[in-house]
N, C-alpha and C positions, 0 to 999 in steps of 0.2 A: 504494500500500500504506500502510495506517495505521501511523503511528509511535507508540511509547509515550514520552510526554513527561513528565518529572518536574520540577516547579517546587519549589524549596526555599528557605525562609527560615531562616537559622540560628536556633537555639533561645534567642535572647535576648529580654528583655522590651522591648516597644515599644508606643507608644500607637496608631500609625496602621498600617493594613494596607499591604502591599507593592504600591504602585501599578504599578510596572514589571512585576511578575509577573502582576498582574491583566490588564494589557494583553497580555502574552505568552500568557496563557490564551485570550483572545479570538482572538488571531492563529492559534494552533495549531488551535483548534476550527474556525476558518474553513477551514483546510486539511484538515479531516476527521480529525485525529489524536486519539489518546486522551490526555487530560491529567489528571494527578494533582498536587495541591498537598500539600506536607508541611511541617510545622513541629513539631519535637519531637526526641526521641532517635532517631537514625537506625537504631539497632538494633531499635527497635520497628517501623520500616518494613521492615527485613529479615525480622523475625518475621512480619509481616503478609503479605509476599510469599511466604514459605515456606508459611504456612498456606493461602493461596489456591491455590498450586500443588498442595498435598496435597489440598485440597478438591475440586479438579477431578478428580483421580485417584480419590478415594473415590467420587464420584458415578458415575464411569465403570465402577466395579466393583460398586457396590451403591447403587442409587438408592431403596431402600426405607427408608433411615434419613434423618432430618432432621439432617444433620451439623452445620449451623450452630448448632443448639441446644446442641451440646457444644463450641463454640469455646473457652471459657475453659479447659476441661480439655485440649483438643487443644494449645492454645498453651503451656500449662504443661508438657505432656509434651515438646513440641518444644524448649522452652527448658531444662528441667531434667532430663528423662529419668527421672522418677520411675516406679519399677516398679509401684506400686499404681495409678497413673493409667493406665498402659499396660494393666494387667490389666482395668480397668473398660472401657476403650475397645474392646478387641478382642471383648468380649462383646456389643457392639452389632450385630455382623454375623457371619454364618456364613461369609462368604467368606474363604478362607485368604489371599487376596492382600492383603486389608485389613491384616492383621497385619504383613505385610512392608512395606506402604506406610508405616505408622507408624514402623517401624524405619529405613526408608530416609531419610525426611525428618528424623527425629531426628539421624541421622548427617550428613545434608546440612547441617543447621544447625550442629551441634556442630563439624564439621570445616571449617566456613566455605567450603563448596563453592559457595555463591552468589557468591563473589568470582571464581571461575574465569571467564575470558572467555566460554566457551561457554554459561554459565548466566546471564549478565547479561541483565536484562530491559529496561533502559532504553536507547532509541535516542538520546535527547538530554536533557541536564540543563541547567536554568537556575537559577543561584544568585544571590540578591540579597545585597548588602552594605550595611551602614549605617555607623555611626560607627567611628572607628579604635580607640576604647577597647574595642570588641568584637573586637579583632584575633584573639585566641587562639581564641575559639569559632568565628569565621569561617574561619580557616585550618584548624582541626580538621574543620569541616564539609566544606570543599572537598576535603581530602585523603581523607576517608572516601568522599565521593561519587565520587571518581575510580575507586573499586573497584566501583561499581555501573553505570557507563555502559559500553556496548559499546566505545566508542572515546573516548579523552581529547580528541580534536579536536572532539568533539560536546558538550563541556562549555562552557557560556557563563557567565561570572561578570561581573556588571555592578553598577552602583550607585556609592555614594560612595567606598568604599575602592578599588574597581576603577578609578575615574577618577583619584583624586589620588595613589594609591600603586601605580601599575601595576608598576613594576620590582620593588618589594619583594614584592608579592603573587605575581608570577610566580616570583621566586626561592624563595619559601616553599612554593609548590604545584606549580610546573612548568606551570601553566595560564596562557596569555596572556590577560589580562582584556580585556573590552570596555569601552572608555572613552567617556564622554559619553552622548548621547541616541540613541535609536533613531529618529532623525528623517529618515532617508534611505530610499528604496525599495530592496528587494533586499538588505537587510543580512544576513539569515539564510538566505534561500532565493532562488531565481531567480523573483522576482515583483515586482510594482509596489506592494506594500503598504507603507505607512509606519506602522510599529507604534506610534510615539508618538502618533499621531492616533486610535488605536482606542479604543472605549469600554472601560470596566473590566468584568471578569467578577467580579461580586460573589459568585457562587455558590461560588467556591473557598473562601471564608471559612467555609462550612458544613462543609467536609471535615475540619476540625481541631478539637481540643479547646480550643486557645488562644482566649481572648476579647479582642479589641482594645478597649480602653476607649472609643475613638472609632470607632464602626462605623455608627451610624444617620445617615449623611451621604453626600452626593455629594462625591467627591474630585476635584480637578482644578486646572487652571491656566487663567488668562485672559491671562496674559503669561508670558514666559520670560526668565530672566536678570536682570541688574541693571546700571544705568548707572554705579554706583559700583564702585570697586576697593579696598575696605577690606582692609588687610593681614591682618586676623584672619579673613577670610571665604573660604570655598572656592567660593562661587557662580561667580566668574569662570572657574573650571576646569570646574565641573559643567555650567554653562549659559553658555557664552562669548558667545552672540549674544542681544542683547535683542530680543524680539519684542513688538510693541506691542499685539497683540490676537489672542486665540484664542477662537473661539466654543465655547460649551459647550451650546448649546440642543439640538443633535442628540444629544449624548451623554446628556443628562438625559432626553430623550424615549425613547431606547433603554433606559436604566436603568429608567424607570417601566414600560415595557412588559414587560421581562423579569423584573425583580427587585422591582418595587413602588416606591412613592414613598418617598423618604428625608426625614427631618425637617429636616436642616440642610444647608448648603452650605459645605464647607471648602475654601478656595482656598489653594494653596501658593505663590502668587506671591511673588517676593522683593522687588519694588519696584513695586507696582501704580500708585502715584501718579506714577511717572516716565513712564507711558504717555500719549501725546498723545490717546489714544482712551479716556480714563478715563470720560467721560460715556457713551460707547457701551457700555462694560463694565457700568456701573451700569444702563443701560436694559435690557440683555439679562438681567441678574440679575432684574430686575423681571418681564420677560416670561416667565421660566421658573418664576415663582410665588413669588418672594421679595420681596414688597412690605411696607411698614411695617404691622405688626400681623397679617401673614398667619399662619394656623394650619393644622395638618395633622390630618386624621382618620386614626387608625391604620389602616394597610393590613391586610388579612386575609392574614397570612403563610402560613396553612394553604392557602388557595386558590392562592396564588402557587406554593407548593411542589408542590401536586398538579398544577397546570397544567404546570410544567416536568418533572415526572415523566412525565406523559402524552406530552410531546414528546420524551422521552428525553434531556433536557438535564441532565447531571450527576446521574445516579441516586444515586451514593454520597453526594454532598453533600445532596441534598434528602431522601433517606431519613433521614439523621441529623437534619436540620432537623425533619422531621415527628415523629420519635420524641421529640425535645426538646419539641415543642409538645404531644404527648400527655401528657407528664409535667407540663407547666405547667398543662394543663387539669385533670388529676387533682388537682394541688396546690391549685388554686383552689376546685374544687367538692367535693373529698373523694371518695375511692373509694366510700364508702357511699352518697353522694347520687346518684352516677351509676354504681351497681353494675353495671347491665346493660351500659353502655358499657365499663366497666373489664373485665368478664368477656369481652366481645366482643374487645377489643383483646388481651387476654391469650391468648384462644383462637386468635387469628390471629398470635400471636408478634410483636406490634407494640410491645412495651414495652422491647425491647432493640435496640441498633443492629445487632448481628451476626445477629439472626434476622429482622429486618424485610424484607419483600419488597414491591415496588411493587404486585404483583397483590393482595396483602392490603390495602394502602392503598385501592385502588380498590373492593375488595369491601365495605369497611366505610365508605366515604365518605358514603353517603346517611344513615347513622345518626348520624355525628358532625358533619356540616357545620353543622347548626343551632347546636350547642353552640359551635362556633368563631365563628359569626356573632355570638353574644352575647359571646363571650370578647373579641373585637376591637372591640366597641362601647365605646370609652373616650372620655373627654373630649378634645376637640381640644387639641393642644399647640402652643405658640408656636414658630415657625420662626426660625432665626437664620442669619446669614452670618458667617463668620469668615475674615478675611484672616490666615491663621495665622502667616505669617512676619513679620508686622508691617508698618507703613507708616513712611515716612521723615519725621521731624519737620521736616526742612528744606524739604520739599515741600508741607507742609500750608498751605492757603489757605482763605479764607472760601468761595470758590467750590466747591472740592472737598469740603469738610466739609458744606456745604449740600446738595450732590448726594448725598453718601454717606448723608445723613440720610433719603433716600428709600427706603432698604432697611434691613432689621432687622439691622444689624451689632452683634454682641455676642461678645466685647468688641472695642473699638477698640484695637488693639495698636500703640503708638507706641514706636519704638526710643529707648532712653536709654542709649547705650553708654559714655558717659564724662561727667564733670562739666563738661568744657570746653564742652559744648553745652547747659548747663542753661538758659540764657536762651532759646535756640531751642526747646528742649523745653517749657519753661513756656509760651511763647507758643502752641505747637502745642496743648497741653492746653487752654488757655483758649479757643482757637478751636474746638476740638472740642466743648467744653462749651457754648459759645455756641449751637451748632446742635443741642443736645439729646442729644449723645452722653454718657451718664451712666456707662456701664460701660466702663472702660478697663483696659488691662493692658500690662505690658512686661517684657522680659527686661533685667536689669541686669548687663551683662558686668563681671566683676571678675577680678583676678589677671592682668590684661594689662599695661598700662603705668600703671595707676591706683594710688593709695595707699588703704589700707583706710579712712581717714577719708572719702574721696570716695564710697565706697559708702554710708556713713552719711549723708552730705549728700544723696545722691540719694533714699534711702529717706525721709528726713525731709521733703524737698521734696514728695514724693508725698503724704505724710500731711497736710502743710499745704494742698496743693491740694484734697485731699478735703474738709477741714474748710471751706475758704473757698468752694469752688464747689458744695458738696453733691453730689459725684460719688463714684464708687468706683473706685479704682485698685488692681489686684492686681499687686504687684511680684514677679518671680521672679528672684532673684539667680542668675546662671549663671556658673560657674567657667570661665575661659578654658582651652582645651586646644589646644596646637599640633599639629594633626593631621598635619603634614608634617615635623615635627622628627625626625631620625634616632633621638634618644634617648627621646623621649616619645610618639611616634605611637601606640604600642600600649598605653599605660597612662595613668593620670591623675595622675602624679607631678609634673608641671611646677609650679614655684613662680615667680611673677612677681618682678620686681626689688624691689618694695616689700613683698612678702608673705613669709610663712614658714609652716611646717607647722602651727604652733599657731594662727596667725591663720585659716588655712583651716579648721581643725577647729572653731574657735569659730563661724564663720559656719555651717558644716554642722550643728553641734550645735543652734544656734538654729533653723535651718530644719527640723531633725528634728522639732521640736515643732509647727511651723507647717505641716507637710506641703509644704515648699518654697516657700510663698508668703507674702507680707506684705500684708494688706488694710488697710482704713481703720480708724481708731481710734487717737487720740493716746495714750491711757493704755496700750493694749496695746503700741504701738510703744515707748514709754518703758521698759516692763518688759522687752521683748524685746531691744532694742538700746541702751538707756540714754537717760536724760532729757536728757543733754548729752554733749559730746565726751569729757569726763573719764570719765563712766560707760561710754562705749563703749570707751575705751582700757582701762579696768578689766576689762571683759568679755573683751577680746582675751586678757588674761593669766589669766583665771579658769580653774581646773581644769575640765576638760570635764564630769565627773560633776556638779559643782556647777551647771553651766549647765543640764544636762538635768533635774536634780531641784532646780531653783532654789528653789521655795517651801519645800521640806522643809529644805534646808540653811540657808536664811535663818531659818527658824522655830527651829531648834535652835541658832542662833548660830554655826555653823561657818564660814559664808561670811565673816562679820565677823572671826573669829579668823584666817582665812587672810589676809585683806586687811590686817589690822593687822600681822601678822607680815611680810608682803611689804613694806609701807611702811616698816617699821622697819629694813630692810636698808640698809647704807651704800652709797655710790656704788661702792666697790670690790666689795662683795658683789653689787650689781645687775649689774655688768659680768661677774661670774662666772655668775650664775644665768640672766640673760636668754638667752644662746645655748642653754642647756640647755632652757629653756622653749620657745624658738623651734623647736628640733628636734622637740619633741613626743614624745621618747623618754625614758621615765622608768623603764626596766627595770633599769638598773644605776646608779642615782644615787650609791650608796655609793662607787663606783669613780671618780666624777668630782670629788669634793671631800671634804675632812674638816672643812669648816666646819659646825659644828653648827647655826648659825642658818639657813644655806642649806639644809642637809639637812632641817631642820624644816619649812621652807616647801615644799620639793620633795615631802615625804611626802604633802602634800595631793593632789598630782597622781597619786599611786598608788592613790587610792580608785577602785575599779572600779564599774561599774553593778551587778554582783552584790553588792558590798559595800553599796551604797546600798539595794538591794532588801531584803537581809537586815536591815539596820539599821531600815528603815521598818517591816518586819513585826514585828521583835522589840520595838521601842519602847525599847530600851536605849541608853545612851550609846555612842558609837563608840569602840572600842579598837583602834587600829592595831597590827598585828603588830610594827612596829619600836619601838613604845613612845614615840614622840616627842610624842604628843598629851597634853595636860594640861588637863582640864576641871574 
């Protein structure tokens, strides 16, 4: 008997699709089950399920009405119960039962009868978890989902939080999570299937509105685990066993056949250079189509969607995909240029997700296929390989950098976690550049056991290497977060030994204007982080709004007035003001001191972004409500 399987990713923002759920989708479809993927507000899922149940009953009692055409009004009535909508809906049919059906399902939704065990639709739920700072939304999702599954024992929660915070998650939800990888046979059912080795079901990404920034890529691993045991890293718990080689060729072949070619290859290996089979890894990457200079002709996504619709593979996902493609086609050519095609699609109700039918897609296929052939004739695009988790600078050699140069790696991500390793890191960058790796990137861990100035040194080293070697290094400062700490696992409030809240906000304010990354360019770096260490320390203490609107406040002279006032404070006054600045809380400064000089300096920290925006728009001198400013 087919089971109804619901795969859920909590409604947080993330760059990469949920690989675990994509493998689980493949698994359950292999067993013949019905699989649905959802990411969003779970009440929208409940509304959709209620609508589908009502729709089935409406057609059973009156199949002369195209009920899907009225879905927006039907859902609005189910959700809100508006009388005027109800009056319009019941006029669509002469059947007296239809009227009662609308009333029943409105009550069903309003009284939350879908939560009753007898009405629950889903036989099994699988929920992915990501980082611990998404704790609240993850727990909320799990507790809501418990009310949708027929039995709580059939709810599976896996992923990062499930693995590293098992006890806390179980205490918060009552669900015992699944820890680790699905790398053993018979984990979920009585069979020999090893789920972790299955190909990904890319089709489920078509079922949701959310668009993952990184989607046109093959996702996978060619190694698992890491030989290092860094204290700040969760990999030893997530992937405790280091696996030297995992073949991806079969998975890529399956993906090409089912879902079309992907442009890039994104590998999530944690330490690929630690593998004794590194050369074999590179050779297989070349064999699957990623050689130096390789390009990809855009696949015809319309033909792929139609093919999968014909085979009955994920109708819901591919109908949505095709409707999106119709709209893209119309946007490119304009409805007037292809008026006949537009009219045809509209007549067959193919311009809305909720009215599109696969039979209508097939009926209009011959008319639109040539347009899509032209639509997807685009210039070839360069393909890239990304070892996304980075490579270990300590393991970089001439041999492996020369070998890696045989594939189009972009960027080469080299870890630079602390200043203590700067000599090793610099040597690694020089070796990479020697073999033609010009595009590099790294995460710069801060707020761990480092001092703020060490972040500045690392950034400046990258800028110097860019200038000297004619390369590009994109640096991404990444704030340390102790994901297993009892106090901080569910928030981002942790402050390292040498840091404070103001220093953290300074770094974040600078990164706010650079979109989180620091690229090449000495002049830009000097402006962003300071030309020297003294200017960097000045930046650490600068009011946040003055950092964000740097050029404006410098232009009107206010930055210099703040700095002059700050420097004029005595040692005793500095001892008073520094802890206040470090706390980054300026809401009640008047209660903290009666020293007018200190209060005058602190008043600069009370300037908000709204103040700055109004000041910039008005063009008038700034007049602070407290009256401490004198220009």
